[in-house]
C-alpha positions, -999 to 999 in steps of 0.1 A, spaced: 32 -275 376 -1 -290 387 -22 -268 411 -22 -296 437 16 -297 438 35 -277 464 7 -260 482 20 -238 509 4 -252 541 20 -228 567 48 -204 572 65 -190 603 91 -165 611 111 -160 643 139 -137 655 170 -155 666 198 -131 675 205 -110 644 187 -135 622 151 -140 611 144 -177 606 116 -183 582 101 -218 577 78 -228 549 59 -261 550 44 -273 518 19 -300 510 37 -321 484 73 -314 473 93 -286 459 86 -290 422 114 -309 404 109 -289 371 101 -253 364 103 -222 385 89 -220 421 91 -191 445 81 -189 482 83 -159 503 69 -135 528 54 -101 522 55 -77 551 40 -42 552 34 -13 576 -2 -8 587 -8 17 559 11 -4 533 33 26 526 64 5 533 66 -31 520 92 -59 520 93 -91 501 116 -119 515 120 -146 487 136 -179 478 136 -190 442 139 -226 430 145 -238 395 141 -275 388 140 -283 425 172 -264 435 175 -231 453 189 -205 429 182 -171 446 176 -158 481 169 -121 486 148 -93 501 132 -65 482 123 -31 497 95 -18 475 95 18 486 133 21 478 133 -3 449 163 -20 464 170 -58 462 195 -74 486 208 -108 476 221 -132 501 243 -163 501 225 -195 494 241 -211 525 212 -195 544 187 -218 527 181 -254 536 153 -276 522 140 -311 519 111 -324 500 83 -305 518 101 -280 541 122 -249 534 141 -230 561 157 -197 554 179 -174 575 174 -137 566 193 -109 583 171 -91 608 175 -58 589 155 -73 560 123 -61 578 137 -29 593 111 -1 592 80 -22 593 75 -15 631 49 -28 655 14 -36 640 28 -46 607 11 -72 585 28 -103 571 16 -131 549 32 -158 528 29 -165 491 41 -188 464 46 -184 426 49 -211 400 64 -207 366 61 -169 368 25 -168 380 10 -162 414 1 -195 429 -10 -186 464 -11 -154 484 -23 -143 518 -12 -175 536 -11 -167 574 23 -164 590 30 -174 626 53 -147 640 76 -147 669 95 -115 665 
């Protein structure tokens, strides 16, 4: 994957009933070959508790959708019906409990990985929780 492909332009997350709707807008398209991951990393103020909310693509198709609780070492996999995407936009519906325990004052940023390597990190997230 070329470094100019699939740059994460912006990310947002909003609460909607018992769902967290995350949107990722990329400059370019979801790569049609190789592995590509986009996600959110949320943490408490002291970073003692962290969550990763991720969507994995292989050859342009979503293959995995999950949250990972770092302090407990627990991954929760979700049904891919919660993911929709077109060339440069990805929308994902996580259960609201995916970020339980982060509390007020938490930090959140977006990231992307390409072919197993960090591609971007620290992308600001517009929150409406």
